[in-house]
Backbone as CSV, one residue per row, in Angstrom:
resi,resn,N_x,N_y,N_z,CA_x,CA_y,CA_z,C_x,C_y,C_z
1,MET,92.064,86.769,93.356,92.298,87.335,92.045,92.170,86.245,90.989
2,ASN,91.349,86.486,89.989,91.185,85.552,88.884,91.895,86.085,87.647
3,ILE,92.267,85.173,86.784,92.902,85.491,85.511,91.996,84.962,84.409
4,LEU,91.759,85.785,83.392,90.957,85.367,82.239,91.876,85.153,81.048
5,ILE,91.728,84.000,80.417,92.417,83.706,79.164,91.341,83.511,78.103
6,THR,91.414,84.290,77.030,90.421,84.168,75.967,90.842,83.066,74.991
7,ALA,90.030,82.843,73.984,90.276,81.818,72.955,90.329,80.430,73.579
8,ALA,89.347,80.142,74.441,89.323,78.905,75.223,89.362,77.646,74.383
9,ASN,88.914,77.722,73.132,88.929,76.509,72.314,90.238,76.334,71.541
10,SER,91.252,77.123,71.888,92.541,77.008,71.193,93.569,76.302,72.069
11,ALA,94.511,75.673,71.413,95.603,75.007,72.130,96.458,76.035,72.864
12,GLU,96.606,77.215,72.274,97.409,78.281,72.889,96.874,78.655,74.271
13,ALA,95.557,78.739,74.407,94.953,79.078,75.704,95.269,78.024,76.746
14,HIS,95.212,76.779,76.359,95.477,75.695,77.307,96.961,75.605,77.663
15,ARG,97.832,75.903,76.704,99.269,75.954,76.999,99.559,77.064,78.011
16,LEU,98.950,78.245,77.782,99.150,79.367,78.689,98.622,79.046,80.082
17,LYS,97.477,78.415,80.136,96.909,78.018,81.433,97.886,77.122,82.183
18,ASN,98.475,76.160,81.500,99.445,75.257,82.130,100.714,75.992,82.559
19,GLN,101.153,76.964,81.760,102.346,77.738,82.100,102.123,78.590,83.343
20,LEU,100.942,79.177,83.456,100.648,80.042,84.604,100.515,79.230,85.888
21,ASN,100.078,77.998,85.753,100.049,77.048,86.866,99.401,77.606,88.141
22,THR,98.180,78.079,88.024,97.425,78.551,89.173,95.987,78.062,89.045
23,GLU,95.295,77.961,90.158,93.909,77.482,90.132,92.916,78.584,89.766
24,ASN,93.345,79.823,89.795,92.431,80.954,89.614,92.314,81.400,88.162
25,ILE,92.257,80.447,87.253,92.176,80.775,85.824,90.789,80.458,85.292
26,ILE,90.240,81.426,84.567,88.972,81.254,83.866,89.276,81.313,82.380
27,LEU,88.810,80.329,81.638,88.941,80.324,80.180,87.628,80.802,79.588
28,GLY,87.711,81.628,78.563,86.500,82.129,77.927,86.666,82.249,76.429
29,ASP,85.537,82.248,75.736,85.561,82.377,74.284,84.243,82.952,73.805
30,TYR,84.293,83.746,72.756,83.065,84.243,72.145,82.616,83.317,71.017
31,LEU,83.523,82.465,70.561,83.156,81.477,69.550,82.381,80.350,70.221
32,GLU,81.698,79.587,69.422,80.869,78.488,69.940,81.714,77.490,70.722
33,LEU,81.250,77.183,71.924,81.894,76.176,72.763,80.900,75.050,73.018
34,PRO,81.371,73.826,73.105,80.467,72.722,73.425,79.812,72.945,74.787
35,ALA,78.563,72.546,74.911,77.796,72.759,76.146,78.488,72.170,77.365
36,PHE,79.110,70.990,77.205,79.758,70.373,78.366,80.908,71.228,78.898
37,MET,81.556,72.006,78.024,82.650,72.874,78.471,82.113,74.040,79.305
38,LEU,80.942,74.545,78.933,80.374,75.693,79.638,79.807,75.323,81.011
39,LYS,79.670,74.042,81.280,79.171,73.616,82.590,80.212,73.808,83.675
40,SER,81.466,73.916,83.285,82.546,74.149,84.247,82.484,75.589,84.738
41,ALA,82.723,75.787,86.019,82.728,77.134,86.596,83.894,77.961,86.060
42,ASN,84.904,77.297,85.505,86.078,77.994,85.007,86.080,78.158,83.487
43,MET,84.898,78.058,82.883,84.757,78.229,81.437,83.525,79.094,81.188
44,ILE,83.706,80.207,80.479,82.588,81.135,80.268,82.507,81.586,78.814
45,ARG,81.319,82.035,78.458,81.114,82.634,77.143,81.433,84.123,77.256
46,LEU,82.192,84.629,76.293,82.596,86.033,76.285,81.793,86.810,75.249
47,PRO,81.728,88.124,75.412,81.064,88.942,74.391,81.866,88.926,73.084
48,ASN,81.161,89.149,71.993,81.790,89.179,70.679,82.518,90.514,70.501
49,PRO,83.782,90.496,70.095,84.543,91.747,69.962,84.030,92.682,68.867
50,ILE,83.134,92.224,68.000,82.579,93.150,66.999,81.407,93.961,67.567
51,SER,80.976,93.623,68.767,79.890,94.351,69.410,80.340,95.768,69.766
52,LEU,79.476,96.741,69.564,79.802,98.125,69.915,80.013,98.302,71.411
53,SER,79.416,97.438,72.216,79.542,97.545,73.670,80.537,96.532,74.246
54,TYR,81.387,95.985,73.389,82.337,94.945,73.806,83.152,95.352,75.035
55,THR,83.748,96.528,74.985,84.615,96.972,76.084,83.853,97.017,77.397
56,HIS,82.657,97.562,77.380,81.872,97.667,78.608,81.387,96.294,79.083
57,GLU,81.042,95.431,78.148,80.638,94.076,78.512,81.797,93.324,79.154
58,MET,82.994,93.488,78.602,84.172,92.818,79.169,84.520,93.394,80.543
59,LEU,84.423,94.704,80.689,84.705,95.315,81.985,83.732,94.806,83.036
60,THR,82.457,94.752,82.700,81.442,94.243,83.627,81.731,92.799,83.996
61,LEU,82.061,91.989,83.008,82.380,90.588,83.256,83.582,90.463,84.193
62,CYS,84.615,91.240,83.940,85.813,91.192,84.790,85.493,91.590,86.224
63,LEU,84.685,92.610,86.396,84.315,93.036,87.744,83.457,91.981,88.430
64,ASP,82.499,91.419,87.701,81.612,90.390,88.269,82.376,89.135,88.683
65,LYS,83.364,88.755,87.888,84.117,87.514,88.130,85.410,87.758,88.914
66,GLU,85.621,88.999,89.357,86.821,89.366,90.117,88.103,89.034,89.354
67,ILE,88.099,89.365,88.066,89.253,89.134,87.196,90.173,90.345,87.274
68,LYS,91.445,90.096,87.540,92.422,91.174,87.670,93.441,91.192,86.537
69,LYS,93.424,90.154,85.702,94.372,90.083,84.595,93.684,89.386,83.431
70,VAL,93.819,89.970,82.227,93.203,89.408,81.024,94.279,89.143,79.978
71,TYR,94.351,87.899,79.535,95.206,87.520,78.406,94.279,87.362,77.201
72,ALA,94.265,88.349,76.322,93.429,88.297,75.125,94.258,87.687,73.995
73,LEU,93.914,86.493,73.588,94.734,85.771,72.615,94.314,85.994,71.169
74,ARG,93.125,86.495,70.958,92.688,86.788,69.583,92.919,88.273,69.303
75,GLU,93.413,88.545,68.108,93.806,89.905,67.725,92.683,90.923,67.908
76,GLU,91.471,90.566,67.476,90.364,91.530,67.568,90.001,91.833,69.022
77,GLU,90.161,90.873,69.905,89.903,91.103,71.327,90.977,92.019,71.906
78,LEU,92.217,91.689,71.618,93.331,92.477,72.148,93.269,93.917,71.649
79,THR,92.965,94.108,70.381,92.873,95.455,69.822,91.861,96.303,70.592
80,ASN,90.686,95.739,70.857,89.654,96.474,71.597,90.072,96.747,73.037
81,LEU,90.662,95.755,73.675,91.033,95.909,75.084,92.191,96.881,75.270
82,VAL,93.130,96.897,74.342,94.251,97.828,74.439,93.742,99.267,74.355
83,LYS,92.745,99.505,73.532,92.162,100.847,73.423,91.538,101.297,74.748
84,ALA,91.095,100.336,75.548,90.439,100.644,76.826,91.335,100.306,78.017
85,GLU,92.607,100.170,77.770,93.537,99.747,78.822,93.526,100.691,80.020
86,GLN,93.446,101.974,79.780,93.418,102.936,80.884,92.166,102.737,81.743
87,LEU,91.026,102.542,81.098,89.776,102.300,81.820,89.887,101.043,82.684
88,PHE,90.382,99.971,82.107,90.538,98.729,82.862,91.504,98.932,84.029
89,GLY,92.572,99.672,83.774,93.564,99.949,84.804,92.979,100.696,85.992
90,GLU,92.011,101.559,85.733,91.357,102.297,86.817,90.625,101.365,87.773
91,TYR,90.279,100.184,87.301,89.601,99.187,88.136,90.565,98.093,88.595
92,GLY,91.857,98.298,88.366,92.864,97.330,88.799,92.938,96.087,87.947
93,ILE,92.523,96.216,86.687,92.533,95.073,85.761,93.632,95.297,84.730
94,GLU,94.546,94.345,84.630,95.663,94.441,83.692,95.332,93.694,82.408
95,VAL,95.545,94.370,81.288,95.410,93.729,79.976,96.820,93.336,79.544
96,VAL,97.050,92.037,79.407,98.385,91.531,79.103,98.568,91.460,77.588
97,HIS,99.659,92.050,77.111,99.998,92.017,75.689,100.865,90.809,75.415
98,GLY,100.407,89.931,74.558,101.161,88.738,74.230,101.066,87.696,75.320
99,SER,101.427,86.480,75.015,101.316,85.388,75.995,102.659,84.930,76.481
């Protein structure tokens, strides 16, 4: 089981990663990330939450990466994911409210 934490370029994401203290954490961001960060297997580019297909892109990503829990740290990401919480739940993916 993998855990996704969004807002990878924020201090909050790294604090949460340290608090969770597990190796199965993937950090992701839709904002620009330095190329060296994306070379890590545990760092990914996420879809932009203003995209009309954001929810489906995130669901596909979670299924592909075997993500079972998503901590969406940016408001626009969380807003979209909460609207699709039932859909994600049908695939065994938990959208976590707050950190």
